[in-house]
LOPAKOL-524514 format. One record per atom (N, C-alpha, C): x, y, z; residue in one letter; atom name. Coordinates in steps of 0.001 Angstrom, whole numbers. Layout:
% LOPAKOL-524514
xx  yy  zz  resn  name
X  Y  Z  a  CA
...
END
This chain:
% LOPAKOL-524514
xx  yy  zz  resn  name
-12421  -10773  8692  x  N
-12629  -9995  7478  x  CA
-14074  -10112  6999  x  C
-14591  -11333  6989  x  N
-15954  -11543  6517  x  CA
-16961  -10831  7409  x  C
-16747  -10888  8712  x  N
-17675  -10239  9642  x  CA
-17660  -8725  9447  x  C
-16482  -8151  9266  x  N
-16384  -6707  9065  x  CA
-17048  -6301  7759  x  C
-16856  -7095  6718  x  N
-17491  -6798  5439  x  CA
-19013  -6852  5554  x  C
-19513  -7836  6282  x  N
-20966  -7939  6466  x  CA
-21509  -6723  7212  x  C
-20811  -6299  8247  x  N
-21273  -5145  9012  x  CA
-21360  -3889  8144  x  C
-20461  -3796  7163  x  N
-20436  -2628  6290  x  CA
-21289  -2804  5044  x  C
-21926  -3971  4902  x  N
-22724  -4224  3715  x  CA
-21884  -4355  2467  x  C
-20686  -4873  2629  x  N
-19766  -5012  1500  x  CA
-19540  -6487  1200  x  C
-19052  -6750  -11  x  N
-18664  -8104  -364  x  CA
-17227  -8352  80  x  C
-16970  -9510  639  x  N
-15605  -9846  1038  x  CA
-14683  -9881  -169  x  C
-15220  -10176  -1327  x  N
-14418  -10211  -2546  x  CA
-13822  -8844  -2884  x  C
-14364  -7786  -2278  x  N
-13867  -6435  -2557  x  CA
-12637  -6088  -1738  x  C
-12205  -7006  -871  x  N
-11071  -6735  20  x  CA
-9955  -7744  -236  x  C
-8763  -7239  -536  x  N
-7596  -8093  -763  x  CA
-6765  -8169  510  x  C
-6445  -9384  914  x  N
-5573  -9597  2063  x  CA
-4135  -9690  1582  x  C
-3325  -8724  1994  x  N
-1895  -8752  1699  x  CA
-1172  -9285  2933  x  C
-589  -10457  2798  x  N
115  -11090  3916  x  CA
1524  -10501  4019  x  C
1805  -9853  5131  x  N
3084  -9159  5298  x  CA
4117  -10139  5846  x  C
5115  -10436  5020  x  N
6082  -11486  5340  x  CA
7400  -10946  5875  x  C
7431  -9684  6244  x  N
8649  -9065  6772  x  CA
9246  -9896  7902  x  C
10515  -10221  7782  x  N
11355  -10986  8726  x  CA
11059  -12473  8743  x  C
10018  -12914  8060  x  N
9685  -14339  8080  x  CA
10373  -15055  6917  x  C
10900  -16259  7162  x  N
11699  -16953  6143  x  CA
10868  -17503  4994  x  C
11575  -17916  3959  x  N
10924  -18363  2731  x  CA
10009  -19559  2975  x  C
10423  -20487  3824  x  N
9589  -21679  4006  x  CA
8246  -21323  4637  x  C
8206  -20267  5433  x  N
6943  -19820  6014  x  CA
6052  -19204  4926  x  C
6663  -18459  4026  x  N
5907  -17880  2912  x  CA
5326  -18992  2049  x  C
6106  -20043  1826  x  N
5606  -21164  1016  x  CA
4418  -21842  1698  x  C
4473  -21962  3023  x  N
3343  -22546  3743  x  CA
2096  -21683  3582  x  C
2288  -20375  3637  x  N
1151  -19469  3456  x  CA
588  -19584  2048  x  C
1473  -19741  1083  x  N
1031  -19913  -306  x  CA
217  -21206  -439  x  C
712  -22275  166  x  N
-6  -23550  94  x  CA
-1366  -23460  770  x  C
-1481  -22573  1759  x  N
-2758  -22384  2461  x  CA
-3735  -21532  1653  x  C
-3266  -20972  535  x  N
-4167  -20241  -340  x  CA
-3871  -18771  -532  x  C
-2900  -18219  191  x  N
-2583  -16796  38  x  CA
-1820  -16569  -1264  x  C
-2139  -15466  -1928  x  N
-1501  -15144  -3213  x  CA
-947  -13725  -3264  x  C
-1183  -12941  -2233  x  N
-712  -11555  -2197  x  CA
212  -11409  -987  x  C
1453  -10993  -1238  x  N
2443  -10888  -169  x  CA
3082  -9508  -173  x  C
3351  -9004  1029  x  N
3943  -7682  1153  x  CA
5268  -7712  1879  x  C
6207  -6929  1386  x  N
7505  -6771  2027  x  CA
7764  -5286  2295  x  C
8459  -5018  3385  x  N
8757  -3642  3782  x  CA
10098  -3137  3282  x  C
11039  -4041  3076  x  N
12397  -3622  2744  x  CA
12876  -4314  1475  x  C
13448  -3517  585  x  N
13955  -4051  -674  x  CA
15075  -5036  -426  x  C
15953  -4723  535  x  N
17084  -5611  810  x  CA
16659  -7009  1202  x  C
15660  -7119  2049  x  N
15170  -8438  2444  x  CA
14463  -9127  1283  x  C
13681  -8365  541  x  N
12949  -8942  -592  x  CA
13890  -9422  -1686  x  C
15044  -8787  -1810  x  N
16000  -9148  -2860  x  CA
16420  -10601  -2755  x  C
16508  -11121  -1540  x  N
16860  -12519  -1345  x  CA
15619  -13414  -1283  x  C
14582  -12943  -630  x  N
13415  -13778  -355  x  CA
12592  -14087  -1606  x  C
12315  -13087  -2410  x  N
11429  -13302  -3561  x  CA
12030  -14267  -4573  x  C
13288  -14099  -4990  x  N
13864  -15089  -5914  x  CA
13931  -16485  -5315  x  C
14210  -16573  -4004  x  N
14273  -17889  -3356  x  CA
12907  -18561  -3374  x  C
11866  -17789  -3133  x  N
10513  -18342  -3189  x  CA
10195  -18830  -4598  x  C
10606  -18078  -5599  x  N
10239  -18374  -6973  x  CA
11122  -19431  -7618  x  C
12148  -19903  -6913  x  N
12970  -20992  -7442  x  CA
12126  -22235  -7654  x  C
11179  -22444  -6745  x  N
10204  -23520  -6940  x  CA
8972  -22862  -7551  x  C
8906  -22867  -8858  x  N
7890  -22099  -9569  x  CA
6494  -22556  -9180  x  C
5698  -21692  -8532  x  N
4334  -22077  -8163  x  CA
3433  -22072  -9386  x  C
2359  -22847  -9355  x  N
1453  -22906  -10509  x  CA
775  -21568  -10780  x  C
527  -20797  -9729  x  N
-91  -19479  -9862  x  CA
813  -18467  -9173  x  C
1572  -17700  -9909  x  N
2534  -16786  -9281  x  CA
1852  -15800  -8341  x  C
2429  -15563  -7182  x  N
1862  -14573  -6276  x  CA
2159  -13168  -6769  x  C
1481  -12209  -6200  x  N
1787  -10806  -6467  x  CA
2495  -10235  -5249  x  C
3610  -9576  -5498  x  N
4418  -9011  -4424  x  CA
4178  -7512  -4332  x  C
3894  -7053  -3119  x  N
3588  -5656  -2854  x  CA
4737  -5019  -2078  x  C
5204  -3888  -2531  x  N
6155  -3096  -1759  x  CA
5350  -2166  -869  x  C
5395  -2393  448  x  N
4534  -1634  1350  x  CA
5315  -716  2273  x  C
6646  -830  2298  x  N
7453  12  3174  x  CA
8020  1206  2430  x  C
8703  2056  3171  x  N
9319  3242  2574  x  CA
10343  2812  1532  x  C
10259  3398  355  x  N
11140  3048  -758  x  CA
12147  4174  -981  x  C
13413  3848  -792  x  N
14460  4826  -1053  x  CA
14672  4964  -2558  x  C
14937  6174  -3001  x  N
15077  6403  -4438  x  CA
16224  5612  -5040  x  C
17288  5394  -4269  x  N
18435  4670  -4798  x  CA
18144  3179  -4992  x  C
17026  2698  -4448  x  N
16695  1275  -4575  x  CA
15538  1024  -5542  x  C
15134  2057  -6254  x  N
13977  1916  -7148  x  CA
14237  887  -8243  x  C
15419  936  -8856  x  N
15702  13  -9963  x  CA
15551  -1441  -9527  x  C
16104  -1786  -8390  x  N
15994  -3152  -7885  x  CA
14551  -3475  -7531  x  C
13865  -2532  -6911  x  N
12485  -2781  -6501  x  CA
11583  -3054  -7699  x  C
11826  -2361  -8797  x  N
10988  -2566  -9981  x  CA
11137  -3975  -10555  x  C
12254  -4611  -10271  x  N
12462  -5980  -10746  x  CA
11808  -7015  -9832  x  C
11374  -6581  -8648  x  N
10866  -7528  -7657  x  CA
9356  -7442  -7434  x  C
8810  -6238  -7444  x  N
7437  -6016  -6989  x  CA
6499  -5686  -8144  x  C
5224  -6044  -7933  x  N
4207  -5776  -8944  x  CA
3299  -4596  -8580  x  C
3282  -4203  -7308  x  N
2484  -3051  -6893  x  CA
3214  -2323  -5781  x  C
3260  -993  -5883  x  N
3963  -162  -4914  x  CA
2938  659  -4131  x  C
2825  371  -2824  x  N
1860  1067  -1974  x  CA
2390  2406  -1474  x  C
3692  2598  -1471  x  N
4290  3667  -673  x  CA
5007  4728  -1492  x  C
4372  5181  -2561  x  N
4918  6327  -3298  x  CA
4536  7563  -2494  x  C
5508  8095  -1767  x  N
5223  9101  -751  x  CA
5721  10499  -1081  x  C
6201  10697  -2303  x  N
6665  12033  -2695  x  CA
6704  12138  -4213  x  C
6669  13356  -4692  x  N
6783  13595  -6126  x  CA
8153  13167  -6626  x  C
9186  13410  -5846  x  N
10542  13029  -6265  x  CA
10669  11526  -6454  x  C
10052  10754  -5567  x  N
10088  9298  -5721  x  CA
9327  8889  -6971  x  C
8176  9478  -7198  x  N
7398  9159  -8400  x  CA
8201  9460  -9660  x  C
8910  10570  -9664  x  N
9709  10942  -10831  x  CA
10872  9981  -11035  x  C
11442  9488  -9953  x  N
12527  8501  -10054  x  CA
11995  7186  -10637  x  C
10844  6741  -10176  x  N
10237  5529  -10733  x  CA
9955  5719  -12214  x  C
9461  6877  -12574  x  N
9161  7171  -13980  x  CA
10406  7041  -14846  x  C
11511  7620  -14416  x  N
12726  7597  -15232  x  CA
13207  6168  -15475  x  C
13170  5349  -14441  x  N
13685  3989  -14581  x  CA
12687  3111  -15338  x  C
11403  3271  -15066  x  N
10392  2486  -15779  x  CA
10408  2803  -17267  x  C
10713  4049  -17612  x  N
10741  4449  -19021  x  CA
11825  3714  -19792  x  C
12904  3362  -19105  x  N
13996  2654  -19780  x  CA
13532  1307  -20323  x  C
12642  650  -19592  x  N
12126  -657  -20012  x  CA
10749  -562  -20642  x  C
10284  654  -20799  x  N
8951  893  -21375  x  CA
7872  86  -20647  x  C
7939  118  -19312  x  N
6942  -581  -18511  x  CA
6118  433  -17730  x  C
4883  67  -17455  x  N
3998  906  -16662  x  CA
3893  303  -15266  x  C
4125  1127  -14254  x  N
4208  653  -12876  x  CA
2945  1056  -12105  x  C
2186  98  -11575  x  N
1019  428  -10752  x  CA
1470  903  -9368  x  C
920  2033  -8919  x  N
1333  2599  -7639  x  CA
130  3108  -6863  x  C
314  3182  -5554  x  N
-597  3890  -4661  x  CA
162  5073  -4084  x  C
-530  6155  -3841  x  N
83  7308  -3198  x  CA
-99  7188  -1691  x  C
1016  7207  -959  x  N
946  7138  495  x  CA
694  8537  1042  x  C
-336  8651  1862  x  N
-725  9943  2414  x  CA
-721  9867  3937  x  C
-88  10835  4563  x  N
-64  10932  6024  x  CA
-1233  11803  6451  x  C
-2346  11175  6783  x  N
-3518  11929  7217  x  CA
-3651  11957  8736  x  C
-2752  11264  9441  x  N
-2818  11225  10902  x  CA
-2041  12349  11560  x  C
-1069  12915  10831  x  N
-261  13987  11398  x  CA
923  13528  12206  x  C
1148  12218  12295  x  N
2289  11715  13055  x  CA
3594  12022  12327  x  C
4529  12608  13045  x  N
5803  12975  12428  x  CA
6592  11747  11991  x  C
6335  10606  12600  x  N
7088  9387  12284  x  CA
6598  8706  11012  x  C
5474  9157  10479  x  N
4889  8508  9307  x  CA
5378  9167  8023  x  C
5613  8325  7011  x  N
5932  8827  5683  x  CA
4636  9199  4964  x  C
4789  9862  3834  x  N
3632  10138  2995  x  CA
3472  11611  2680  x  C
2656  11888  1677  x  N
2275  13258  1395  x  CA
1551  13799  2632  x  C
1996  14919  3136  x  N
1478  15444  4401  x  CA
198  16239  4175  x  C
-877  15842  4874  x  N
-2162  16532  4731  x  CA
-2791  16850  6083  x  C
-1985  17208  7056  x  N
-2558  17424  8383  x  CA
-1936  18624  9094  x  C
-1543  19643  8361  x  N
-957  20823  8983  x  CA
-2041  21758  9498  x  C
-1636  22877  10082  x  N
-2593  23843  10619  x  CA
-3296  24623  9513  x  C
-2809  24513  8287  x  N
-3419  25208  7152  x  CA
-3872  24178  6114  x  C
-4957  23466  6405  x  N
-5353  22341  5542  x  CA
-5672  22722  4106  x  C
-6309  23857  3885  x  N
-6680  24208  2514  x  CA
-5446  24450  1647  x  C
-4502  25197  2161  x  N
-3265  25445  1431  x  CA
-2521  24139  1193  x  C
-2525  23292  2209  x  N
-1838  22002  2115  x  CA
-2491  21108  1069  x  C
-3809  21078  1055  x  N
-4528  20229  97  x  CA
-4283  20687  -1337  x  C
-4265  21997  -1555  x  N
-4025  22495  -2906  x  CA
-2628  22126  -3385  x  C
-1644  22195  -2477  x  N
-277  21791  -2837  x  CA
-247  20303  -3181  x  C
-989  19506  -2422  x  N
-1053  18072  -2691  x  CA
-1706  17806  -4045  x  C
-2798  18489  -4331  x  N
-3473  18296  -5615  x  CA
-2550  18646  -6783  x  C
-1745  19678  -6615  x  N
-803  20051  -7670  x  CA
226  18943  -7903  x  C
684  18326  -6802  x  N
1635  17223  -6941  x  CA
979  16003  -7571  x  C
-256  15719  -7189  x  N
-975  14598  -7794  x  CA
-1101  14806  -9299  x  C
-1401  16019  -9693  x  N
-1526  16311  -11122  x  CA
-216  16030  -11854  x  C
902  16364  -11211  x  N
2198  16093  -11829  x  CA
2470  14596  -11907  x  C
2092  13844  -10879  x  N
2286  12392  -10908  x  CA
1425  11773  -12003  x  C
197  12250  -12130  x  N
-698  11711  -13153  x  CA
-170  11954  -14564  x  C
668  12954  -14714  x  N
1229  13258  -16026  x  CA
2398  12361  -16393  x  C
2875  11550  -15445  x  N
3995  10651  -15715  x  CA
3478  9429  -16468  x  C
3916  9208  -17703  x  N
3293  8174  -18545  x  CA
3580  6744  -18121  x  C
4610  6524  -17308  x  N
4958  5153  -16933  x  CA
4534  4799  -15511  x  C
3712  5656  -14915  x  N
3108  5355  -13621  x  CA
1596  5274  -13784  x  C
995  4330  -13093  x  N
-459  4194  -13099  x  CA
-952  4261  -11654  x  C
-1527  5379  -11295  x  N
-2075  5517  -9944  x  CA
-3333  4662  -9826  x  C
-3385  3869  -8763  x  N
-4553  3022  -8531  x  CA
-5270  3322  -7226  x  C
-4794  4315  -6488  x  N
-5459  4645  -5235  x  CA
-4501  5189  -4209  x  C
-4891  5039  -2934  x  N
-4165  5647  -1828  x  CA
-3820  4611  -769  x  C
-2805  4948  9  x  N
-2406  4134  1159  x  CA
-2145  5051  2344  x  C
-2410  4549  3552  x  N
-2028  5278  4755  x  CA
-1671  4313  5867  x  C
-939  4857  6836  x  N
-595  4131  8061  x  CA
-1300  4819  9213  x  C
-2145  4098  9919  x  N
-2821  4662  11089  x  CA
-1900  4593  12298  x  C
-2123  5439  13301  x  N
-1331  5357  14529  x  CA
-1535  4012  15228  x  C
-526  3582  15967  x  N
-654  2384  16809  x  CA
-1435  2774  18054  x  C
-2627  2221  18210  x  N
-3492  2586  19325  x  CA
-4022  1330  20002  x  C
-4453  1483  21243  x  N
-4964  327  21996  x  CA
-6381  -35  21583  x  C
-7152  950  21147  x  N
-8533  734  20731  x  CA
-8640  985  19226  x  C
-8979  -23  18436  x  N
-9078  162  16977  x  CA
-9994  1311  16567  x  C
-10988  1627  17405  x  N
-11901  2717  17069  x  CA
-11167  4051  16957  x  C
-10043  4167  17649  x  N
-9271  5408  17573  x  CA
-8654  5610  16191  x  C
-8532  4539  15427  x  N
-7984  4638  14076  x  CA
-9046  4964  13039  x  C
-10307  4858  13415  x  N
-11385  5047  12436  x  CA
-11325  6409  11739  x  C
-11106  7519  12464  x  N
-11061  8809  11762  x  CA
-9986  8866  10683  x  C
-8875  8183  10878  x  N
-7820  8158  9869  x  CA
-8322  7482  8598  x  C
-9019  6374  8763  x  N
-9537  5648  7603  x  CA
-10649  6442  6909  x  C
-11477  7096  7693  x  N
-12528  7934  7112  x  CA
-11898  9061  6296  x  C
-10845  9676  6846  x  N
-10187  10779  6136  x  CA
-9586  10327  4812  x  C
-9003  9124  4808  x  N
-8402  8642  3559  x  CA
-9486  8355  2520  x  C
-10571  7738  2969  x  N
-11669  7462  2030  x  CA
-12252  8759  1476  x  C
-12424  9747  2337  x  N
-12959  11037  1900  x  CA
-12018  11701  905  x  C
-10713  11607  1175  x  N
-9731  12176  256  x  CA
-9794  11462  -1089  x  C
-9904  10139  -1070  x  N
-10021  9375  -2320  x  CA
-11228  9837  -3125  x  C
-12349  10068  -2452  x  N
-13554  10499  -3149  x  CA
-13355  11887  -3765  x  C
-12651  12747  -3035  x  N
-12349  14077  -3563  x  CA
-11465  13990  -4799  x  C
-10456  13148  -4727  x  N
-9554  12976  -5868  x  CA
-10291  12390  -7071  x  C
-11216  11495  -6820  x  N
-11988  10896  -7911  x  CA
-12789  11950  -8658  x  C
-13301  12919  -7912  x  N
-14064  13995  -8558  x  CA
-13135  14981  -9265  x  C
-11998  15266  -8643  x  N
-11087  16261  -9199  x  CA
-10310  15726  -10392  x  C
-9973  14441  -10345  x  N
-9211  13813  -11431  x  CA
-9956  12561  -11899  x  C
-11080  12735  -12566  x  N
-11932  11586  -12910  x  CA
-11313  10642  -13937  x  C
-10269  11092  -14615  x  N
-9655  10213  -15602  x  CA
-8727  9185  -15011  x  C
-8403  9314  -13727  x  N
-7499  8367  -13061  x  CA
-8297  7266  -12370  x  C
-7601  6207  -12025  x  N
-8216  5052  -11368  x  CA
-7904  5128  -9871  x  C
-8915  5386  -9058  x  N
-8715  5539  -7615  x  CA
-9339  4375  -6845  x  C
-9330  3197  -7430  x  N
-10113  2091  -6865  x  CA
-9603  1608  -5507  x  C
-8295  1697  -5253  x  N
-7728  1035  -4078  x  CA
-7569  1965  -2879  x  C
-7909  1433  -1705  x  N
-7597  2059  -424  x  CA
-6847  1025  399  x  C
-5543  1194  520  x  N
-4712  283  1300  x  CA
-4597  850  2710  x  C
-5325  244  3638  x  N
-5326  735  5017  x  CA
-5808  -373  5938  x  C
-5238  -394  7127  x  N
-5606  -1413  8101  x  CA
-4556  -2497  8222  x  C
-4222  -2827  9481  x  N
-3245  -3880  9765  x  CA
-3825  -4813  10822  x  C
-2991  -5609  11448  x  N
-3476  -6649  12360  x  CA
-4447  -6115  13406  x  C
-4130  -4986  14027  x  N
-4926  -4515  15161  x  CA
-6164  -3719  14770  x  C
-6252  -3287  13511  x  N
-7364  -2399  13166  x  CA
-7993  -2703  11799  x  C
-7699  -3871  11225  x  N
-8172  -4129  9862  x  CA
-9692  -4211  9771  x  C
-10360  -4631  10846  x  N
-11819  -4716  10779  x  CA
-12437  -3331  10624  x  C
-11945  -2374  11386  x  N
-12435  -996  11263  x  CA
-12118  -454  9870  x  C
-10919  -779  9369  x  N
-10534  -318  8036  x  CA
-11481  -858  6969  x  C
-11840  -2128  7079  x  N
-12782  -2716  6112  x  CA
-14136  -2025  6213  x  C
-14583  -1760  7425  x  N
-15861  -1072  7606  x  CA
-15856  308  6949  x  C
-14666  916  6862  x  N
-14558  2262  6295  x  CA
-14105  2260  4837  x  C
-14080  1089  4207  x  N
-13876  1059  2766  x  CA
-12544  529  2282  x  C
-11724  -34  3145  x  N
-10446  -584  2693  x  CA
-10662  -1621  1604  x  C
-9853  -1549  561  x  N
-9865  -2587  -471  x  CA
-8645  -3488  -353  x  C
-7654  -3038  442  x  N
-6485  -3848  731  x  CA
-6127  -3666  2201  x  C
-5903  -4767  2895  x  N
-5411  -4697  4267  x  CA
-4070  -5409  4318  x  C
-3171  -4902  5153  x  N
-1807  -5414  5228  x  CA
-1616  -6081  6593  x  C
-1629  -7404  6605  x  N
-1667  -8145  7868  x  CA
-477  -9082  7964  x  C
276  -8958  9034  x  N
1413  -9850  9252  x  CA
1256  -10683  10513  x  C
1246  -10018  11671  x  N
1259  -10732  12954  x  CA
81  -11660  13139  x  C
-1102  -11274  12684  x  N
-2291  -12119  12859  x  CA
-2201  -13403  12043  x  C
-1329  -13421  11027  x  N
-1152  -14612  10191  x  CA
79  -15413  10613  x  C
1185  -14713  10772  x  N
2469  -15389  10970  x  CA
2971  -15372  12410  x  C
2303  -14665  13292  x  N
2805  -14509  14644  x  CA
3789  -13361  14722  x  C
4440  -13242  15870  x  N
5368  -12133  16087  x  CA
6514  -12187  15085  x  C
7025  -11027  14740  x  N
8134  -10964  13790  x  CA
9395  -11564  14376  x  C
10219  -12112  13489  x  N
11527  -12616  13885  x  CA
12531  -11469  13790  x  C
12785  -10788  14893  x  N
13675  -9612  14843  x  CA
15045  -9973  15386  x  C
END
């Protein structure tokens, strides 16, 4: 991380490492916490429902921040809001509206990132921005962003994307460049919103992501080893 930040002329302090604990047991998360990690990411609400309370039974002196980084089903929003402090994967207007309705009940404001599919992979979630008619697609996306920004109990803090799994990290660079460029466009179009975060980059490509402006990287295997499946 430090080497990539230096190459880009950035401060390492500008990049948050989110340790992805998917499939790894609570005692491993505690070891990571003792090693100094404070930001943890989970992909599934069902797994987090057991893991997060178990971790917090032994109250740490500095509570970690839990990130929801996987696809969030609308029927699980209520439970997720009780577990996570930041949502990376708000991938549709309907999901944003569901979060708004439930957050309004408790009068809480939920920090979120908008997940955008800029790679064009059909397997990826997110607002789609890679069709054969990009201008029409972008305008539709901007209209949806405007509607999300109007939701009083959501606070947009930036964007997230998933790059394709590739053998050469350089092949992921255009995806990260596209997300950064989109963020800059949104900052100009909606200057009243906070677009500070770019959540992009994982174990195999996080260095390239940092070089292209990532403020959050989501790393699991490089920290914890292979997943326990």
